[in-house]
ZADO-1210 file (C-alpha; in nm, 4 decimals, padded with zeros to 6 digits):
<atoms>
<atom x="01.0445" y="01.6476" z="-03.3707" code="LEU" pos="1"/>
<atom x="00.6964" y="01.7840" z="-03.2890" code="GLU" pos="2"/>
<atom x="00.6239" y="01.9454" z="-02.9459" code="ALA" pos="3"/>
<atom x="00.3342" y="01.7533" z="-02.7500" code="LEU" pos="4"/>
<atom x="00.2896" y="02.0495" z="-02.5254" code="SER" pos="5"/>
<atom x="00.3719" y="02.4150" z="-02.5090" code="SER" pos="6"/>
<atom x="00.4270" y="02.4042" z="-02.1353" code="THR" pos="7"/>
<atom x="00.6372" y="02.0856" z="-02.1009" code="GLN" pos="8"/>
<atom x="00.9430" y="01.9507" z="-02.2646" code="ASP" pos="9"/>
<atom x="00.7641" y="01.6609" z="-02.4383" code="GLU" pos="10"/>
<atom x="00.8281" y="01.5733" z="-02.7964" code="TYR" pos="11"/>
<atom x="00.7292" y="01.3030" z="-03.0631" code="MET" pos="12"/>
<atom x="00.8331" y="01.2046" z="-03.3992" code="PHE" pos="13"/>
<atom x="00.5879" y="01.2949" z="-03.6842" code="PRO" pos="14"/>
<atom x="00.5710" y="00.9174" z="-03.7727" code="HIS" pos="15"/>
<atom x="00.6626" y="00.6144" z="-03.5867" code="HIS" pos="16"/>
<atom x="00.8645" y="00.4777" z="-03.8743" code="LEU" pos="17"/>
<atom x="01.1059" y="00.7866" z="-03.8461" code="ILE" pos="18"/>
<atom x="01.1512" y="00.6790" z="-03.4787" code="HIS" pos="19"/>
<atom x="01.2433" y="00.3195" z="-03.5816" code="GLU" pos="20"/>
<atom x="01.4737" y="00.4081" z="-03.8580" code="ILE" pos="21"/>
<atom x="01.6810" y="00.6571" z="-03.6233" code="ILE" pos="22"/>
<atom x="01.6904" y="00.3863" z="-03.3497" code="LEU" pos="23"/>
<atom x="01.8127" y="00.1210" z="-03.5846" code="ASN" pos="24"/>
<atom x="02.0978" y="00.3582" z="-03.6873" code="GLU" pos="25"/>
<atom x="02.2252" y="00.3980" z="-03.3312" code="ILE" pos="26"/>
<atom x="02.4937" y="00.1378" z="-03.2403" code="PRO" pos="27"/>
<atom x="02.3989" y="-00.1055" z="-02.9605" code="ALA" pos="28"/>
<atom x="02.6554" y="00.0285" z="-02.7166" code="GLN" pos="29"/>
<atom x="02.5558" y="00.3993" z="-02.7818" code="ARG" pos="30"/>
<atom x="02.1903" y="00.3099" z="-02.7308" code="ASN" pos="31"/>
<atom x="02.2483" y="00.1414" z="-02.4126" code="SER" pos="32"/>
<atom x="02.4384" y="00.4520" z="-02.2789" code="ALA" pos="33"/>
<atom x="02.1548" y="00.6749" z="-02.4071" code="LEU" pos="34"/>
<atom x="01.8903" y="00.4744" z="-02.2359" code="GLN" pos="35"/>
<atom x="02.0847" y="00.4798" z="-01.9025" code="THR" pos="36"/>
<atom x="02.1233" y="00.8498" z="-01.9180" code="ARG" pos="37"/>
<atom x="01.7450" y="00.8821" z="-01.9882" code="ILE" pos="38"/>
<atom x="01.6568" y="00.6657" z="-01.7009" code="ALA" pos="39"/>
<atom x="01.8810" y="00.8484" z="-01.4705" code="HIS" pos="40"/>
<atom x="01.7462" y="01.1893" z="-01.5846" code="ALA" pos="41"/>
<atom x="01.3769" y="01.0625" z="-01.5336" code="LEU" pos="42"/>
<atom x="01.4758" y="00.9425" z="-01.1927" code="GLU" pos="43"/>
<atom x="01.6123" y="01.2818" z="-01.0972" code="ARG" pos="44"/>
<atom x="01.3387" y="01.4908" z="-01.2412" code="ILE" pos="45"/>
<atom x="01.0551" y="01.2711" z="-01.1138" code="HIS" pos="46"/>
<atom x="01.2029" y="01.1627" z="-00.7801" code="ALA" pos="47"/>
<atom x="00.9136" y="01.2547" z="-00.5673" code="ASP" pos="48"/>
<atom x="00.6346" y="01.1808" z="-00.8236" code="GLU" pos="49"/>
<atom x="00.4230" y="00.8804" z="-00.9066" code="VAL" pos="50"/>
<atom x="00.3393" y="00.7645" z="-01.2606" code="GLY" pos="51"/>
<atom x="00.6789" y="00.7351" z="-01.4017" code="PHE" pos="52"/>
<atom x="00.8027" y="00.4039" z="-01.2686" code="ALA" pos="53"/>
<atom x="00.7129" y="00.1979" z="-01.5706" code="ALA" pos="54"/>
<atom x="00.8696" y="00.4437" z="-01.8109" code="GLU" pos="55"/>
<atom x="01.2102" y="00.4442" z="-01.6119" code="ILE" pos="56"/>
<atom x="01.1792" y="00.0490" z="-01.5846" code="ALA" pos="57"/>
<atom x="01.1557" y="00.0388" z="-01.9729" code="ASN" pos="58"/>
<atom x="01.4673" y="00.2529" z="-02.0118" code="HIS" pos="59"/>
<atom x="01.6652" y="00.0493" z="-01.7916" code="TYR" pos="60"/>
<atom x="01.5464" y="-00.2686" z="-01.9505" code="GLN" pos="61"/>
<atom x="01.6482" y="-00.1268" z="-02.2924" code="GLN" pos="62"/>
<atom x="02.0023" y="-00.0338" z="-02.1493" code="ALA" pos="63"/>
<atom x="02.0371" y="-00.3860" z="-02.0439" code="ASP" pos="64"/>
<atom x="02.0268" y="-00.3131" z="-01.6692" code="MET" pos="65"/>
<atom x="01.7904" y="-00.5768" z="-01.5355" code="PRO" pos="66"/>
<atom x="01.8315" y="-00.5116" z="-01.1620" code="LEU" pos="67"/>
<atom x="01.7270" y="-00.1358" z="-01.1599" code="PRO" pos="68"/>
<atom x="01.4550" y="-00.2222" z="-01.4198" code="ALA" pos="69"/>
<atom x="01.3196" y="-00.4838" z="-01.1865" code="ALA" pos="70"/>
<atom x="01.3088" y="-00.2395" z="-00.8934" code="ARG" pos="71"/>
<atom x="01.1221" y="00.0012" z="-01.0902" code="PHE" pos="72"/>
<atom x="00.8758" y="-00.2542" z="-01.2217" code="TRP" pos="73"/>
<atom x="00.8053" y="-00.3306" z="-00.8559" code="LEU" pos="74"/>
<atom x="00.7593" y="00.0279" z="-00.7860" code="LYS" pos="75"/>
<atom x="00.5212" y="00.0559" z="-01.0660" code="HIS" pos="76"/>
<atom x="00.3432" y="-00.2518" z="-00.9234" code="ALA" pos="77"/>
<atom x="00.3050" y="-00.0804" z="-00.5980" code="GLN" pos="78"/>
<atom x="00.1733" y="00.2353" z="-00.7570" code="GLU" pos="79"/>
<atom x="-00.0822" y="00.0227" z="-00.9430" code="SER" pos="80"/>
<atom x="-00.1839" y="-00.1652" z="-00.6253" code="LEU" pos="81"/>
<atom x="-00.2444" y="00.1666" z="-00.4614" code="ASP" pos="82"/>
<atom x="-00.5041" y="00.2548" z="-00.7387" code="LEU" pos="83"/>
<atom x="-00.6526" y="-00.1030" z="-00.7014" code="ALA" pos="84"/>
<atom x="-00.5313" y="-00.1788" z="-01.0465" code="ALA" pos="85"/>
<atom x="-00.4604" y="-00.5489" z="-00.9574" code="PHE" pos="86"/>
<atom x="-00.3909" y="-00.6818" z="-01.3094" code="ASP" pos="87"/>
<atom x="-00.1425" y="-00.4004" z="-01.3802" code="SER" pos="88"/>
<atom x="00.0243" y="-00.4692" z="-01.0399" code="ALA" pos="89"/>
<atom x="00.0539" y="-00.8572" z="-01.1129" code="LEU" pos="90"/>
<atom x="00.1818" y="-00.7717" z="-01.4721" code="ASP" pos="91"/>
<atom x="00.4611" y="-00.5440" z="-01.3358" code="ALA" pos="92"/>
<atom x="00.5489" y="-00.7938" z="-01.0656" code="THR" pos="93"/>
<atom x="00.5872" y="-01.0697" z="-01.3339" code="ALA" pos="94"/>
<atom x="00.7982" y="-00.8413" z="-01.5421" code="ARG" pos="95"/>
<atom x="01.0365" y="-00.7683" z="-01.2479" code="ALA" pos="96"/>
<atom x="01.0652" y="-01.1476" z="-01.1757" code="GLU" pos="97"/>
<atom x="01.1636" y="-01.2346" z="-01.5337" code="THR" pos="98"/>
<atom x="01.4615" y="-00.9867" z="-01.5095" code="LEU" pos="99"/>
<atom x="01.6146" y="-01.1604" z="-01.1984" code="LEU" pos="100"/>
<atom x="01.9078" y="-01.3996" z="-01.2781" code="ALA" pos="101"/>
<atom x="02.1870" y="-01.5331" z="-01.0598" code="GLY" pos="102"/>
<atom x="02.2119" y="-01.5436" z="-00.6830" code="SER" pos="103"/>
<atom x="02.3770" y="-01.2370" z="-00.5835" code="SER" pos="104"/>
<atom x="02.2559" y="-01.0707" z="-00.2576" code="LEU" pos="105"/>
<atom x="02.1065" y="-00.7878" z="-00.4563" code="ASP" pos="106"/>
<atom x="01.9218" y="-01.0283" z="-00.6755" code="VAL" pos="107"/>
<atom x="01.7996" y="-01.2327" z="-00.3581" code="GLN" pos="108"/>
<atom x="01.6615" y="-00.9013" z="-00.2112" code="GLU" pos="109"/>
<atom x="01.4703" y="-00.8192" z="-00.5188" code="VAL" pos="110"/>
<atom x="01.3244" y="-01.1641" z="-00.5244" code="ARG" pos="111"/>
<atom x="01.2141" y="-01.1280" z="-00.1628" code="ALA" pos="112"/>
<atom x="01.0443" y="-00.8058" z="-00.2841" code="GLN" pos="113"/>
<atom x="00.8754" y="-00.9881" z="-00.5512" code="VAL" pos="114"/>
<atom x="00.7554" y="-01.2537" z="-00.3122" code="ALA" pos="115"/>
<atom x="00.6107" y="-00.9893" z="-00.0750" code="LEU" pos="116"/>
<atom x="00.4513" y="-00.7911" z="-00.3584" code="GLN" pos="117"/>
<atom x="00.2625" y="-01.1062" z="-00.4792" code="ARG" pos="118"/>
<atom x="00.1383" y="-01.1694" z="-00.1223" code="GLY" pos="119"/>
<atom x="00.0248" y="-00.8073" z="-00.0731" code="VAL" pos="120"/>
<atom x="-00.1682" y="-00.8140" z="-00.4141" code="ILE" pos="121"/>
<atom x="-00.3424" y="-01.1354" z="-00.3169" code="ALA" pos="122"/>
<atom x="-00.4222" y="-00.9886" z="00.0172" code="LEU" pos="123"/>
<atom x="-00.5848" y="-00.6683" z="-00.1160" code="TYR" pos="124"/>
<atom x="-00.7711" y="-00.8693" z="-00.3721" code="GLN" pos="125"/>
<atom x="-00.9463" y="-01.0506" z="-00.0909" code="GLY" pos="126"/>
<atom x="-00.7606" y="-01.3812" z="-00.1363" code="GLN" pos="127"/>
<atom x="-00.6639" y="-01.4100" z="00.2306" code="GLY" pos="128"/>
<atom x="-00.6096" y="-01.7862" z="00.2177" code="GLU" pos="129"/>
<atom x="-00.3784" y="-01.7715" z="-00.0620" code="SER" pos="130"/>
<atom x="-00.2041" y="-01.4459" z="00.0568" code="ALA" pos="131"/>
<atom x="-00.1005" y="-01.6046" z="00.3823" code="LEU" pos="132"/>
<atom x="00.1359" y="-01.8736" z="00.2405" code="PRO" pos="133"/>
<atom x="00.2768" y="-01.6223" z="-00.0070" code="LEU" pos="134"/>
<atom x="00.3529" y="-01.3798" z="00.2798" code="LEU" pos="135"/>
<atom x="00.5043" y="-01.6711" z="00.4799" code="ASP" pos="136"/>
<atom x="00.7455" y="-01.7445" z="00.1951" code="GLN" pos="137"/>
<atom x="00.8252" y="-01.3709" z="00.1585" code="ALA" pos="138"/>
<atom x="00.9128" y="-01.3517" z="00.5356" code="VAL" pos="139"/>
<atom x="01.1510" y="-01.6420" z="00.4803" code="LEU" pos="140"/>
<atom x="01.3233" y="-01.4777" z="00.1739" code="LYS" pos="141"/>
<atom x="01.3449" y="-01.1410" z="00.3421" code="ALA" pos="142"/>
<atom x="01.5137" y="-01.2557" z="00.6628" code="ARG" pos="143"/>
<atom x="01.8712" y="-01.1569" z="00.5517" code="PRO" pos="144"/>
<atom x="01.7364" y="-00.8035" z="00.4729" code="PHE" pos="145"/>
<atom x="01.6367" y="-00.6457" z="00.8080" code="PRO" pos="146"/>
<atom x="01.4160" y="-00.3600" z="00.6839" code="SER" pos="147"/>
<atom x="01.2525" y="-00.5744" z="00.4197" code="LEU" pos="148"/>
<atom x="01.2161" y="-00.8506" z="00.6873" code="PHE" pos="149"/>
<atom x="01.0286" y="-00.5987" z="00.9177" code="ALA" pos="150"/>
<atom x="00.7994" y="-00.4970" z="00.6361" code="ASN" pos="151"/>
<atom x="00.7236" y="-00.8539" z="00.5412" code="ALA" pos="152"/>
<atom x="00.6466" y="-00.9369" z="00.9090" code="LEU" pos="153"/>
<atom x="00.4012" y="-00.6530" z="00.9126" code="SER" pos="154"/>
<atom x="00.2165" y="-00.7794" z="00.6203" code="MET" pos="155"/>
<atom x="00.2155" y="-01.1200" z="00.7353" code="GLN" pos="156"/>
<atom x="00.0609" y="-00.9925" z="01.0524" code="ALA" pos="157"/>
<atom x="-00.2045" y="-00.8111" z="00.8582" code="TYR" pos="158"/>
<atom x="-00.2922" y="-01.1218" z="00.6562" code="ALA" pos="159"/>
<atom x="-00.3168" y="-01.3271" z="00.9931" code="LEU" pos="160"/>
<atom x="-00.5534" y="-01.0519" z="01.1277" code="TYR" pos="161"/>
<atom x="-00.7747" y="-01.0838" z="00.8084" code="THR" pos="162"/>
<atom x="-00.8063" y="-01.4460" z="00.8659" code="GLN" pos="163"/>
<atom x="-00.8998" y="-01.4015" z="01.2380" code="ASP" pos="164"/>
<atom x="-00.5740" y="-01.5411" z="01.3616" code="LYS" pos="165"/>
<atom x="-00.5389" y="-01.2500" z="01.6025" code="ASN" pos="166"/>
<atom x="-00.2921" y="-01.4084" z="01.8460" code="GLU" pos="167"/>
<atom x="-00.0473" y="-01.4871" z="01.5669" code="ALA" pos="168"/>
<atom x="-00.1058" y="-01.1541" z="01.4127" code="ALA" pos="169"/>
<atom x="-00.0410" y="-00.9737" z="01.7282" code="TYR" pos="170"/>
<atom x="00.2903" y="-01.1725" z="01.7859" code="ARG" pos="171"/>
<atom x="00.4077" y="-01.0953" z="01.4153" code="SER" pos="172"/>
<atom x="00.3175" y="-00.7305" z="01.4577" code="ALA" pos="173"/>
<atom x="00.5088" y="-00.6898" z="01.7702" code="MET" pos="174"/>
<atom x="00.8173" y="-00.8572" z="01.6300" code="GLN" pos="175"/>
<atom x="00.7873" y="-00.6235" z="01.3356" code="ALA" pos="176"/>
<atom x="00.7487" y="-00.3239" z="01.5623" code="PHE" pos="177"/>
<atom x="01.0655" y="-00.3961" z="01.7731" code="ASP" pos="178"/>
<atom x="01.2810" y="-00.4591" z="01.4723" code="LEU" pos="179"/>
<atom x="01.1510" y="-00.1406" z="01.2919" code="SER" pos="180"/>
<atom x="01.2413" y="00.0635" z="01.6111" code="MET" pos="181"/>
<atom x="01.5812" y="-00.0881" z="01.6107" code="THR" pos="182"/>
<atom x="01.6249" y="00.0053" z="01.2668" code="LEU" pos="183"/>
<atom x="01.4735" y="00.3538" z="01.3113" code="ALA" pos="184"/>
<atom x="01.2276" y="00.2659" z="01.0416" code="ASP" pos="185"/>
<atom x="00.9397" y="00.4789" z="01.1729" code="ILE" pos="186"/>
<atom x="00.6866" y="00.4340" z="00.8897" code="PRO" pos="187"/>
<atom x="00.7119" y="00.0541" z="00.9202" code="ASN" pos="188"/>
<atom x="00.7002" y="00.0750" z="01.3068" code="ALA" pos="189"/>
<atom x="00.3865" y="00.2675" z="01.2815" code="VAL" pos="190"/>
<atom x="00.2338" y="00.0132" z="01.0304" code="ARG" pos="191"/>
<atom x="00.3299" y="-00.2778" z="01.2618" code="ALA" pos="192"/>
<atom x="00.1651" y="-00.0858" z="01.5581" code="LEU" pos="193"/>
<atom x="-00.1508" y="-00.0329" z="01.3763" code="ASN" pos="194"/>
<atom x="-00.1738" y="-00.4067" z="01.3122" code="ILE" pos="195"/>
<atom x="-00.0847" y="-00.4834" z="01.6598" code="GLN" pos="196"/>
<atom x="-00.3539" y="-00.2429" z="01.7707" code="ALA" pos="197"/>
<atom x="-00.6372" y="-00.3936" z="01.5547" code="VAL" pos="198"/>
<atom x="-00.5214" y="-00.7395" z="01.6649" code="SER" pos="199"/>
<atom x="-00.5437" y="-00.6371" z="02.0283" code="ALA" pos="200"/>
<atom x="-00.8876" y="-00.4977" z="01.9566" code="LEU" pos="201"/>
<atom x="-01.0181" y="-00.8262" z="01.8411" code="MET" pos="202"/>
<atom x="-00.8674" y="-00.9927" z="02.1472" code="LEU" pos="203"/>
<atom x="-01.0637" y="-00.7622" z="02.3696" code="GLY" pos="204"/>
<atom x="-00.7791" y="-00.5519" z="02.4592" code="LYS" pos="205"/>
<atom x="-00.9409" y="-00.2250" z="02.3965" code="THR" pos="206"/>
<atom x="-00.7375" y="00.0076" z="02.6266" code="LYS" pos="207"/>
<atom x="-00.4126" y="-00.1440" z="02.4888" code="GLU" pos="208"/>
<atom x="-00.5273" y="-00.0939" z="02.1333" code="ALA" pos="209"/>
<atom x="-00.6031" y="00.2826" z="02.1912" code="VAL" pos="210"/>
<atom x="-00.2537" y="00.3363" z="02.3667" code="SER" pos="211"/>
<atom x="-00.0740" y="00.1612" z="02.0715" code="ASP" pos="212"/>
<atom x="-00.2624" y="00.3795" z="01.8134" code="LEU" pos="213"/>
<atom x="-00.1873" y="00.6977" z="02.0137" code="GLN" pos="214"/>
<atom x="00.1742" y="00.5884" z="02.0346" code="GLN" pos="215"/>
<atom x="00.1651" y="00.5401" z="01.6540" code="ALA" pos="216"/>
<atom x="00.0355" y="00.8909" z="01.6027" code="LEU" pos="217"/>
<atom x="00.2932" y="01.0341" z="01.8438" code="SER" pos="218"/>
<atom x="00.5782" y="00.8762" z="01.6518" code="LEU" pos="219"/>
<atom x="00.4433" y="01.0243" z="01.3213" code="LEU" pos="220"/>
<atom x="00.4299" y="01.3707" z="01.4866" code="GLU" pos="221"/>
<atom x="00.7707" y="01.3439" z="01.6353" code="GLN" pos="222"/>
<atom x="00.9221" y="01.2601" z="01.3175" code="HIS" pos="223"/>
<atom x="00.7148" y="01.5169" z="01.1094" code="ASN" pos="224"/>
<atom x="00.5377" y="01.2431" z="00.9198" code="ILE" pos="225"/>
<atom x="00.1913" y="01.4008" z="00.9312" code="THR" pos="226"/>
<atom x="00.0423" y="01.4081" z="00.5759" code="ALA" pos="227"/>
<atom x="00.0919" y="01.0442" z="00.4849" code="THR" pos="228"/>
<atom x="-00.1058" y="00.7265" z="00.4290" code="GLU" pos="229"/>
<atom x="00.0300" y="00.6083" z="00.7643" code="GLN" pos="230"/>
<atom x="-00.1197" y="00.9040" z="00.9605" code="THR" pos="231"/>
<atom x="-00.4570" y="00.8375" z="00.7898" code="VAL" pos="232"/>
<atom x="-00.4244" y="00.4694" z="00.8673" code="GLN" pos="233"/>
<atom x="-00.3442" y="00.5454" z="01.2342" code="SER" pos="234"/>
<atom x="-00.6279" y="00.7731" z="01.2649" code="LEU" pos="235"/>
<atom x="-00.8736" y="00.5284" z="01.1142" code="ASN" pos="236"/>
<atom x="-00.7673" y="00.2474" z="01.3435" code="HIS" pos="237"/>
<atom x="-00.7890" y="00.4851" z="01.6402" code="LEU" pos="238"/>
<atom x="-01.1325" y="00.5910" z="01.5569" code="GLY" pos="239"/>
<atom x="-01.2266" y="00.2216" z="01.5209" code="THR" pos="240"/>
<atom x="-01.0823" y="00.1571" z="01.8635" code="ALA" pos="241"/>
<atom x="-01.2724" y="00.4351" z="02.0223" code="LEU" pos="242"/>
<atom x="-01.5943" y="00.2996" z="01.8690" code="VAL" pos="243"/>
<atom x="-01.5186" y="-00.0330" z="02.0365" code="PHE" pos="244"/>
<atom x="-01.4722" y="00.1570" z="02.3692" code="ALA" pos="245"/>
<atom x="-01.8100" y="00.3437" z="02.3022" code="GLN" pos="246"/>
<atom x="-01.6371" y="00.6792" z="02.3096" code="GLU" pos="247"/>
<atom x="-01.8657" y="00.7887" z="02.0126" code="TYR" pos="248"/>
<atom x="-01.8137" y="01.1603" z="02.0239" code="ALA" pos="249"/>
<atom x="-01.4275" y="01.1310" z="02.0146" code="GLN" pos="250"/>
<atom x="-01.4568" y="00.8487" z="01.7630" code="ALA" pos="251"/>
<atom x="-01.6716" y="01.0496" z="01.5281" code="GLN" pos="252"/>
<atom x="-01.4304" y="01.3394" z="01.5397" code="GLU" pos="253"/>
<atom x="-01.1428" y="01.1268" z="01.4624" code="THR" pos="254"/>
<atom x="-01.3156" y="00.9366" z="01.1836" code="LEU" pos="255"/>
<atom x="-01.4395" y="01.2476" z="01.0114" code="GLU" pos="256"/>
<atom x="-01.0803" y="01.3894" z="01.0199" code="ARG" pos="257"/>
<atom x="-00.9807" y="01.0466" z="00.8594" code="THR" pos="258"/>
<atom x="-01.2435" y="01.0671" z="00.5764" code="VAL" pos="259"/>
<atom x="-01.1271" y="01.4253" z="00.5034" code="LYS" pos="260"/>
<atom x="-00.7602" y="01.3393" z="00.4852" code="LEU" pos="261"/>
<atom x="-00.8264" y="01.0204" z="00.2825" code="ALA" pos="262"/>
<atom x="-01.0366" y="01.1899" z="00.0250" code="ASN" pos="263"/>
<atom x="-00.7838" y="01.4648" z="-00.0142" code="GLN" pos="264"/>
<atom x="-00.5095" y="01.2086" z="-00.0675" code="GLY" pos="265"/>
<atom x="-00.7215" y="00.9676" z="-00.3000" code="GLY" pos="266"/>
<atom x="-00.6957" y="00.6940" z="-00.0497" code="LEU" pos="267"/>
<atom x="-01.0259" y="00.5296" z="-00.1199" code="ARG" pos="268"/>
<atom x="-00.9789" y="00.2151" z="00.0861" code="ARG" pos="269"/>
<atom x="-00.9089" y="00.4189" z="00.4064" code="LEU" pos="270"/>
<atom x="-01.1833" y="00.6593" z="00.3265" code="GLU" pos="271"/>
<atom x="-01.4344" y="00.3778" z="00.2743" code="ALA" pos="272"/>
<atom x="-01.2999" y="00.2078" z="00.6017" code="ALA" pos="273"/>
<atom x="-01.3701" y="00.5148" z="00.8005" code="ALA" pos="274"/>
<atom x="-01.7158" y="00.5767" z="00.6597" code="LEU" pos="275"/>
<atom x="-01.7926" y="00.2265" z="00.7587" code="THR" pos="276"/>
<atom x="-01.7140" y="00.3057" z="01.1168" code="MET" pos="277"/>
<atom x="-01.9126" y="00.6237" z="01.0968" code="LEU" pos="278"/>
<atom x="-02.1974" y="00.4176" z="00.9787" code="GLY" pos="279"/>
<atom x="-02.1546" y="00.1925" z="01.2778" code="GLN" pos="280"/>
<atom x="-02.1727" y="00.4809" z="01.5021" code="ILE" pos="281"/>
<atom x="-02.4914" y="00.6026" z="01.3530" code="ALA" pos="282"/>
<atom x="-02.6290" y="00.2401" z="01.3841" code="LEU" pos="283"/>
<atom x="-02.5111" y="00.2129" z="01.7418" code="ASN" pos="284"/>
<atom x="-02.6817" y="00.5416" z="01.8290" code="CYS" pos="285"/>
<atom x="-03.0207" y="00.4413" z="01.6615" code="GLY" pos="286"/>
<atom x="-02.9792" y="00.6924" z="01.3654" code="ARG" pos="287"/>
<atom x="-03.0787" y="00.4016" z="01.1161" code="TYR" pos="288"/>
<atom x="-03.1477" y="00.6186" z="00.8066" code="GLU" pos="289"/>
<atom x="-02.8163" y="00.8083" z="00.8577" code="GLN" pos="290"/>
<atom x="-02.6419" y="00.4852" z="00.8907" code="SER" pos="291"/>
<atom x="-02.7720" y="00.3374" z="00.5698" code="ILE" pos="292"/>
<atom x="-02.6740" y="00.6671" z="00.3811" code="ARG" pos="293"/>
<atom x="-02.3276" y="00.6341" z="00.5214" code="ILE" pos="294"/>
<atom x="-02.2859" y="00.2686" z="00.4370" code="TYR" pos="295"/>
<atom x="-02.4018" y="00.3485" z="00.0951" code="ASP" pos="296"/>
<atom x="-02.1438" y="00.6140" z="00.0574" code="GLN" pos="297"/>
<atom x="-01.8694" y="00.3537" z="00.1925" code="ALA" pos="298"/>
<atom x="-01.9660" y="00.0930" z="-00.0592" code="ILE" pos="299"/>
<atom x="-01.9610" y="00.3581" z="-00.3384" code="GLN" pos="300"/>
<atom x="-01.6229" y="00.4893" z="-00.2378" code="VAL" pos="301"/>
<atom x="-01.4598" y="00.1583" z="-00.1950" code="ALA" pos="302"/>
<atom x="-01.5374" y="00.0016" z="-00.5160" code="GLY" pos="303"/>
<atom x="-01.2820" y="-00.2746" z="-00.5636" code="GLU" pos="304"/>
<atom x="-01.0073" y="-00.1066" z="-00.3787" code="SER" pos="305"/>
<atom x="-01.0010" y="-00.3440" z="-00.0838" code="TYR" pos="306"/>
<atom x="-01.2280" y="-00.6515" z="-00.1317" code="LEU" pos="307"/>
<atom x="-01.1826" y="-00.8029" z="00.2205" code="PRO" pos="308"/>
<atom x="-01.3416" y="-00.5075" z="00.3683" code="GLY" pos="309"/>
<atom x="-01.6578" y="-00.5206" z="00.1637" code="MET" pos="310"/>
<atom x="-01.8598" y="-00.7730" z="00.3622" code="TRP" pos="311"/>
<atom x="-01.8505" y="-00.5450" z="00.6718" code="GLY" pos="312"/>
<atom x="-01.9985" y="-00.2516" z="00.4694" code="LYS" pos="313"/>
<atom x="-02.2843" y="-00.4669" z="00.3168" code="PHE" pos="314"/>
<atom x="-02.3511" y="-00.6385" z="00.6632" code="ALA" pos="315"/>
<atom x="-02.3597" y="-00.3065" z="00.8353" code="GLY" pos="316"/>
<atom x="-02.6038" y="-00.1569" z="00.5844" code="ARG" pos="317"/>
<atom x="-02.8153" y="-00.4876" z="00.5980" code="GLY" pos="318"/>
<atom x="-02.8443" y="-00.4711" z="00.9717" code="TRP" pos="319"/>
<atom x="-02.9382" y="-00.0933" z="00.9521" code="ALA" pos="320"/>
<atom x="-03.2069" y="-00.1880" z="00.7056" code="TYR" pos="321"/>
<atom x="-03.3479" y="-00.4489" z="00.9535" code="VAL" pos="322"/>
<atom x="-03.3702" y="-00.2106" z="01.2363" code="ARG" pos="323"/>
</atoms>
């Protein structure tokens, strides 16, 4: 073996044929046991890290353990989705689905996760009309699994919101929040509150939206969940609600904090969304050149990370040019 790095325990064979010969010499049962041990070791070593899910999935697959392999392919799909790598996310989701056989409760749960992942990918690709029936299906499949059901309801609510079906979105989000609080699932409760709040905002319930978002941030603080995507999401929505309430000074402070945290965490979609609202503040306050610069920055940051949000950025910039 040759060391790949002097600082990490990574090695490679000097030629791929040597690797193949050694693998072929290992009996199938022994190979399966080794692959399982490798997968378990990687899980333990990289428990709190991203970027290893596909490797772990492959080892479980080679160990003929389809269910854990499928779960890790879905984890890889989510990691890919977070990076706006939609093709990779779809491929990993398909790999997970091909591994599922039988009708055990565990298999049904992973099938529900697959359905949910497909809906979320479509939603983030800007395919709202096709995402909604996928998420409706995910909600039905997830019903026997309370935590997954609450998550599916949240994403269904978000899809409804993107399609301007705000009353239905509000109801689904409220149901997701109530169930999540019963389950003490604070991250999903906060996610549901965010969607409930933005739906309320679209329904003209600005004070209720601000109250919901303040509650979301309070829940995060109470449970020491303060450096996560959920925190950034809640801050972004609170800043947006404050813009609607024309509380521009407080909104700007909140959104600038959102941009900073999102940038530090590599959360391009949320960074771009917060920049968009900062552009809106500048536009509303008559600072047109500044508004155009901020909208340009939002478009550049967003890239293809969240296609449904792009129209607002171009529309805002266009209106600033007109002014």
